[in-house]
Backbone as CSV, one residue per row, in Angstrom:
resi,resn,N_x,N_y,N_z,CA_x,CA_y,CA_z,C_x,C_y,C_z
1,MET,53.514,-15.967,25.834,52.431,-16.973,25.815,50.968,-16.194,25.893
2,VAL,50.748,-15.353,27.106,49.673,-14.949,27.571,49.210,-13.681,26.856
3,VAL,50.117,-13.139,25.632,50.086,-11.775,24.867,49.633,-12.298,23.644
4,VAL,50.096,-13.853,23.266,49.732,-14.380,21.924,48.020,-14.685,22.084
5,MET,47.754,-15.350,23.859,46.181,-15.642,23.796,45.636,-14.542,23.527
6,ALA,46.134,-13.467,24.500,45.085,-12.368,24.140,44.717,-11.349,23.198
7,MET,45.814,-11.935,22.316,45.725,-11.139,20.504,44.735,-11.827,19.602
8,GLY,44.888,-13.055,20.222,43.959,-14.574,19.671,42.694,-13.912,19.675
9,LEU,42.189,-13.724,21.103,40.982,-13.619,21.347,40.350,-12.515,20.848
10,SER,41.077,-11.452,20.884,40.994,-10.140,20.281,40.190,-10.134,19.051
11,PHE,41.219,-10.962,18.208,40.934,-10.871,16.901,39.970,-12.009,16.307
12,THR,39.334,-12.468,17.071,38.050,-13.254,17.112,36.957,-12.753,17.408
13,SER,37.444,-11.702,18.862,36.418,-11.291,19.098,35.848,-10.197,18.021
14,CYS,36.913,-9.243,17.509,36.521,-8.241,16.429,35.804,-9.151,15.239
15,ARG,36.231,-10.152,14.809,35.601,-11.003,13.691,34.275,-11.231,13.843
16,ASP,33.665,-11.710,14.952,32.844,-12.100,15.066,31.781,-10.781,15.316
17,THR,32.430,-9.689,16.176,31.051,-8.495,15.793,30.811,-7.913,14.813
18,GLU,32.233,-7.993,13.567,32.079,-7.725,12.429,30.407,-8.889,11.906
19,ARG,31.035,-9.778,11.864,29.783,-11.015,11.250,28.759,-10.226,11.803
20,LYS,28.234,-10.131,12.931,27.203,-9.928,13.365,26.767,-8.523,12.997
21,ALA,27.581,-7.592,12.469,27.085,-6.272,12.543,26.395,-6.238,11.151
22,ASP,27.476,-7.585,10.101,27.027,-7.574,8.963,25.665,-8.080,8.666
23,ASP,25.320,-9.210,9.387,23.910,-10.044,9.729,22.757,-8.891,10.011
24,VAL,22.941,-7.892,10.893,21.994,-7.571,10.969,21.933,-6.334,9.973
25,GLU,22.975,-5.872,9.625,23.107,-4.541,8.325,22.047,-5.404,7.114
26,ASN,21.994,-6.694,6.949,21.642,-8.019,5.927,19.517,-7.840,6.162
27,VAL,19.661,-7.862,7.492,18.416,-7.931,7.936,17.494,-6.337,8.005
28,ILE,18.277,-5.591,7.841,17.537,-4.297,7.891,17.056,-4.102,6.689
29,ASP,18.159,-4.124,5.526,17.996,-4.202,4.265,16.887,-5.097,3.513
30,ASP,16.498,-5.950,4.353,15.806,-7.061,4.154,14.079,-6.855,4.178
31,THR,14.536,-5.728,5.719,13.207,-5.662,6.227,12.808,-4.125,5.192
32,GLY,13.578,-3.357,4.870,13.253,-2.027,4.275,12.965,-2.568,2.990
33,ASP,13.461,-3.491,2.155,12.757,-3.991,0.661,11.442,-4.329,1.012
34,ALA,11.336,-5.297,2.057,9.909,-6.081,2.450,8.917,-4.712,2.725
35,ILE,9.201,-3.583,2.966,8.369,-2.606,3.408,8.089,-1.657,2.405
36,GLU,9.228,-1.461,1.333,8.855,-1.362,-0.065,8.353,-1.731,-1.027
37,ASN,8.137,-2.847,-0.877,7.479,-3.986,-1.344,5.725,-3.734,-1.351
38,ALA,5.600,-4.139,0.174,4.422,-4.048,0.636,3.647,-2.475,0.263
39,ALA,4.624,-1.234,0.443,3.873,-0.329,0.347,3.573,-0.015,-1.192
40,ASP,4.000,-0.402,-1.955,4.105,-0.829,-3.470,2.827,-1.180,-4.014
41,ASP,2.586,-2.244,-3.077,1.610,-3.518,-2.999,0.597,-2.635,-3.145
42,VAL,0.197,-2.271,-1.830,-0.859,-1.109,-1.195,-1.047,-0.244,-2.107
43,ALA,-0.449,0.374,-2.461,-0.471,1.548,-3.522,-1.389,1.447,-4.961
44,ASP,-0.979,-0.101,-5.502,-1.067,-0.443,-6.762,-2.967,-0.839,-6.169
45,GLU,-3.036,-1.446,-5.354,-4.430,-2.250,-4.871,-5.526,-0.681,-4.692
46,THR,-4.937,0.207,-3.551,-5.473,1.228,-3.730,-6.035,2.117,-4.812
47,GLU,-5.405,2.207,-5.874,-5.842,2.764,-7.371,-6.774,2.178,-7.746
48,GLY,-6.622,0.769,-7.835,-7.475,0.305,-8.728,-9.183,0.118,-7.656
49,ALA,-8.901,0.329,-6.008,-10.018,0.317,-5.663,-10.819,1.662,-6.160
50,LEU,-9.774,2.941,-5.970,-10.251,4.066,-6.645,-11.024,4.128,-7.690
51,GLU,-10.543,3.600,-8.414,-10.661,3.908,-9.775,-12.125,3.456,-9.850
52,LYS,-12.504,1.969,-9.179,-13.862,1.496,-9.003,-14.843,2.336,-8.918
53,ALA,-14.121,2.912,-7.348,-15.356,3.308,-6.462,-15.781,4.687,-7.755
54,GLY,-14.655,5.586,-8.138,-15.085,6.466,-9.250,-16.028,6.145,-10.694
55,LYS,-15.975,5.250,-10.763,-16.717,4.390,-12.043,-18.456,4.188,-11.209
56,ALA,-18.120,3.746,-9.962,-19.740,3.413,-9.449,-20.364,4.918,-9.380
57,ILE,-19.672,5.835,-8.753,-19.888,7.381,-8.304,-20.526,7.881,-9.740
58,ASP,-19.738,7.495,-11.210,-20.205,8.229,-11.925,-21.312,7.132,-12.529
59,ASN,-21.687,5.955,-12.356,-22.805,5.612,-13.121,-23.846,5.708,-11.947
60,ALA,-24.095,5.974,-10.699,-24.849,6.229,-9.618,-25.229,8.002,-10.345
61,ALA,-24.353,8.859,-10.596,-24.854,10.433,-11.166,-25.882,10.138,-12.130
62,GLU,-25.261,9.229,-13.040,-26.033,9.197,-14.324,-27.308,8.335,-14.212
63,GLU,-27.709,7.391,-13.424,-28.592,6.738,-12.854,-29.452,8.152,-12.294
64,THR,-28.924,8.937,-11.641,-29.694,9.682,-11.080,-30.387,10.781,-11.552
65,LYS,-29.789,11.301,-12.413,-29.683,11.922,-13.829,-31.536,11.449,-14.605
66,GLU,-31.119,10.169,-14.635,-32.292,9.393,-15.556,-33.683,9.470,-14.744
67,ALA,-33.135,9.232,-13.497,-34.487,9.300,-12.736,-35.343,10.597,-12.364
68,GLY,-34.229,11.432,-12.287,-34.798,12.962,-12.427,-35.343,12.777,-13.701
69,LYS,-35.381,12.539,-14.760,-35.757,12.450,-16.425,-37.546,11.915,-16.118
70,ALA,-37.091,10.805,-15.536,-38.358,10.075,-15.674,-39.649,11.092,-14.260
71,ILE,-39.117,11.515,-13.609,-40.032,12.190,-12.330,-40.324,13.475,-13.686
72,ASP,-39.802,14.136,-14.143,-40.323,15.356,-14.946,-41.116,15.132,-15.702
73,SER,-40.858,14.122,-16.274,-41.903,13.608,-17.679,-43.313,12.731,-16.711
74,ALA,-43.142,12.431,-15.516,-44.298,12.022,-14.787,-44.984,12.979,-14.619
75,VAL,-44.377,14.132,-14.201,-45.045,15.290,-13.477,-45.940,15.708,-14.757
76,LYS,-45.343,16.442,-15.841,-46.046,16.773,-16.987,-47.025,16.053,-17.608
77,GLU,-47.097,14.755,-17.593,-48.013,13.767,-17.716,-49.004,13.964,-16.508
78,ILE,-49.212,14.126,-15.665,-49.898,14.396,-14.488,-50.285,15.838,-14.496
79,GLY,-49.639,16.808,-14.895,-50.435,18.237,-15.109,-51.253,18.032,-16.600
80,ASP,-50.971,17.245,-17.198,-51.916,17.487,-18.640,-53.103,16.574,-18.430
81,ASP,-53.343,15.668,-17.630,-53.985,15.129,-16.951,-55.796,16.066,-16.812
82,ASN,-55.200,17.531,-15.938,-56.197,18.169,-15.257,-56.435,19.424,-15.936
């Protein structure tokens, strides 16, 4: 009787341990998926921000060129008046 009880407890114990290991593995997989999704979202958002920053820099450079041309024109006009 003692042997049967011991074997019953050991099988139950192993089954619970196996179930817990499966639960932990599922949690690890879910966490890995969540991290991967978050990384993809951050990459997508960063890419959009970098594009906007690049366009802003291009616009600022163009406006600087135009301002330089306006200054050159103003200097020529001032030089012509003397």
